C-alpha positions in Angstrom: 80.3 95.0 123.4 83.1 93.1 121.6 86.7 94.0 120.7 87.7 92.2 117.5 91.2 92.2 115.9 91.3 91.7 112.2 94.4 90.9 110.0 95.8 92.7 107.0 93.0 93.9 104.6 95.2 95.0 101.6 92.2 96.3 99.7 90.1 93.1 100.1 86.9 95.0 100.7 84.4 92.3 100.0 85.9 89.7 102.4 86.1 92.4 105.0 82.4 93.2 104.7 81.6 89.4 104.8 83.6 89.1 108.0 81.9 92.0 109.7 78.6 90.3 108.8 79.8 87.0 110.4 80.7 89.0 113.5 77.4 90.8 113.5 79.5 93.9 114.0 77.7 96.9 115.5 79.8 100.1 115.2 77.7 101.6 118.0 78.7 99.0 120.5 81.7 97.0 119.1 85.4 98.0 118.4 87.6 96.8 115.6 91.4 96.6 115.9 93.0 96.5 112.4 96.6 95.4 112.1 97.3 97.9 109.3 98.1 97.4 105.6 94.6 98.5 104.7 95.6 99.1 101.1 97.6 97.8 98.1 97.6 94.5 96.1 93.8 94.0 96.5 91.2 95.3 94.0 89.4 97.8 96.2 91.9 99.8 98.2 89.9 103.0 97.7 86.7 101.5 98.9 88.4 99.8 101.8 90.1 103.0 103.0 86.9 105.1 102.7 84.9 102.5 104.6 87.4 102.1 107.5 87.6 105.9 107.8 83.8 106.1 107.9 83.7 103.8 111.0 85.0 106.6 113.1 85.8 105.9 116.7 84.6 102.3 116.4 87.8 101.3 114.6 91.5 101.5 115.7 94.1 100.9 113.0 97.8 101.0 113.2 99.9 101.9 110.2 101.5 99.1 108.1 104.3 99.3 105.6 101.9 99.4 102.6 100.0 102.3 104.2 103.2 104.2 104.7 104.1 103.6 101.0 100.8 105.0 99.9 101.5 108.1 101.9 105.0 108.4 100.3 103.4 108.0 96.9 100.8 110.6 97.6 103.5 113.0 99.0 105.5 112.6 95.8 108.5 111.1 97.6 108.7 107.9 95.5 107.9 107.0 91.9 104.7 105.2 90.9 105.4 101.8 89.3 103.5 98.7 88.1 104.1 97.0 91.4 101.8 99.4 93.1 99.3 99.9 90.3 96.5 98.7 92.6 96.7 102.1 94.3 96.2 104.2 91.1 92.5 104.7 91.5 93.0 105.7 95.1 95.7 108.2 94.2 93.4 109.7 91.5 90.3 109.9 93.8 88.8 113.3 94.5 89.1 112.7 98.3 92.6 111.3 98.2 94.0 114.3 100.2 91.4 113.8 102.9 92.0 110.0 103.1 95.8 110.3 103.3 95.6 113.1 105.9 93.4 110.8 108.0 95.8 107.9 107.5 98.8 110.0 108.4 97.3 110.7 111.8 96.9 107.0 112.7 99.2 105.4 115.3 101.9 102.9 114.8 101.1 101.2 118.2 98.0 101.0 120.4 97.7 99.7 123.9 94.6 98.8 126.0 95.4 98.6 129.7 92.3 96.7 130.6 93.0 94.0 128.0 96.8 94.2 128.6 97.1 94.0 124.9 99.1 96.0 122.3 98.4 96.2 118.6 101.2 96.7 116.1 101.6 95.9 112.4 104.7 93.7 112.5 106.1 93.4 116.0 108.1 95.2 118.7 111.8 95.1 119.5 112.8 92.7 122.3 114.5 95.5 124.3 111.4 97.7 124.3 108.7 97.1 127.0 105.2 98.3 126.3 105.9 101.9 127.4 109.0 102.2 125.4 107.3 100.8 122.3 104.5 103.4 122.6 107.1 106.1 123.1 109.1 105.0 120.1 105.9 104.8 118.0 104.9 108.3 119.2 108.2 109.7 117.9 107.3 108.6 114.4 103.6 109.6 114.8 104.7 113.2 115.7 107.1 113.3 112.7 104.4 112.1 110.3 102.0 114.7 111.6 104.6 117.5 111.5 105.6 119.9 108.8 108.5 117.7 107.8 106.4 114.6 107.1 107.3 114.6 103.4 111.0 114.1 104.1 110.2 111.5 106.8 108.4 109.5 104.2 111.2 109.9 101.7 113.9 108.9 104.2 112.1 105.9 105.7 113.3 103.5 103.0 116.3 101.2 103.6 117.3 98.4 105.8 119.8 100.2 108.1 120.5 100.7 110.9 119.9 97.0 111.9 120.1 97.3 115.6 118.6 99.7 118.2 120.7 102.2 120.0 119.4 105.0 122.2 122.1 107.2 120.5 120.4 107.0 117.1 119.1 110.4 116.0 117.2 112.0 113.1 116.0 110.0 110.1 118.1 106.9 111.0 116.3 106.7 114.4 112.9 107.1 112.8 113.7 104.6 110.0 114.7 101.9 112.6 111.5 102.4 114.5 109.4 102.3 111.4 111.2 99.1 110.2 110.8 97.5 113.6 107.1 98.2 113.9 106.0 97.8 110.3 108.5 95.4 108.5 110.2 93.2 111.1 109.8 89.4 111.1 113.1 87.9 112.2 116.1 88.8 114.2 119.7 87.6 114.4 120.9 86.1 117.7 122.6 89.5 118.2 119.3 91.3 118.0 119.7 92.7 114.5 116.9 93.1 112.0 117.0 90.9 109.0 114.5 92.5 106.7 115.1 90.4 103.6 113.4 87.3 105.0 109.6 86.8 104.5 108.9 83.1 104.4 107.9 80.5 106.9 110.1 80.6 110.1 110.9 77.0 109.4 112.7 78.0 106.3 114.8 80.7 108.0 118.5 80.2 107.8 120.4 79.2 111.0 120.8 82.1 113.4 117.5 83.8 112.5 114.4 83.5 114.7 111.1 85.2 114.9 111.2 88.5 116.9 108.7 87.1 119.4 111.1 84.2 120.3 113.9 86.4 121.4 115.6 85.3 124.6 115.0 88.7 126.3 111.5 90.1 125.9 111.0 93.3 127.7 107.3 93.4 126.6 106.6 90.2 128.5 103.3 90.5 130.4 101.7 92.3 127.4 99.8 90.4 124.8 100.9 91.5 121.3 98.5 91.4 118.3 100.2 91.7 114.9 99.8 91.0 111.2 102.3 91.5 108.4 103.6 87.9 108.2 101.2 85.9 106.1 103.6 82.9 105.9 103.4 82.6 109.7 99.6 82.4 109.6 97.2 82.3 112.5 98.7 81.8 116.0 96.6 82.4 119.1 98.6 82.2 122.3 98.4 84.1 125.6 101.6 86.0 124.8 100.9 86.9 121.2 98.3 86.6 118.4 99.5 86.4 114.8 96.6 87.3 112.5 97.7 87.8 108.9 96.2 84.7 107.3 96.8 85.6 103.7 93.5 87.0 102.6 95.1 88.6 99.6 96.6 85.3 98.5 93.2 83.5 98.5 93.4 82.1 102.0 91.4 83.6 104.8 90.6 86.9 106.5 90.6 86.4 110.2 89.1 88.1 113.2 89.9 87.2 116.8 87.8 88.5 119.7 90.1 89.9 122.4 87.8 90.7 125.3 87.0 87.1 126.2 89.0 84.7 128.3 89.1 82.3 125.4 89.6 84.3 122.2 87.0 83.4 119.5 88.3 83.0 116.0 86.1 83.8 113.0 87.3 83.5 109.4 86.0 84.0 105.8 87.5 83.0 102.5 89.9 85.5 101.1 90.4 87.3 97.8 90.8 85.1 94.8 92.4 86.2 91.6 
């Protein structure tokens, strides 16, 4: 019985199936952890989402920013544009309501006590330990599964507030949590989110650093598995595993086995255009 984490799929169905073959994945015995961003950009978002859903309890996926954008499009809270044309066939599918309802009920963070490992799409805020991260994620999950979810999806866009405060309320509070868990890459030295930067950390301007290099890390002692940052690439360390290796950009789709002392890395070639 293996536990495998796999990076952002983004509609790259064929590399995903090749990777599962390489792993000899058995849904009756093994478990997949997916870092989110199941859809968008790639050619087969519909097929990818249908297949992941069909895996049932053998898969755990967290929501990524592209997954949330799909939900906002489906809810009619944002306009459809050319940038997201890869989602058109999904949005027109007969089972789109069922697929989006399933997606809306997925978590933003998952923790395995035995593995001492937490799965998120982008990262977690330095002031949040594992329990606080899960509680913050649960706030958004409850909102997305509630009657007001349309407005939550509509109000999640924007880069403010940039710093956490327990006094934040309403949509601002939910927006910060969503930005932290699904969009964050770097922080200022004052602990503020800078959501405009997406390149290699070596190209970040002075005063910015990756969230996982913050001086104070309340989540220390928990291994964090995350995707989202393809320019960062594959990093496998005891403290964290970065696993978005740019499948959609023609690089690799990566799996890391989590339930072994020495994590095993398996890769396949990504999606070429």
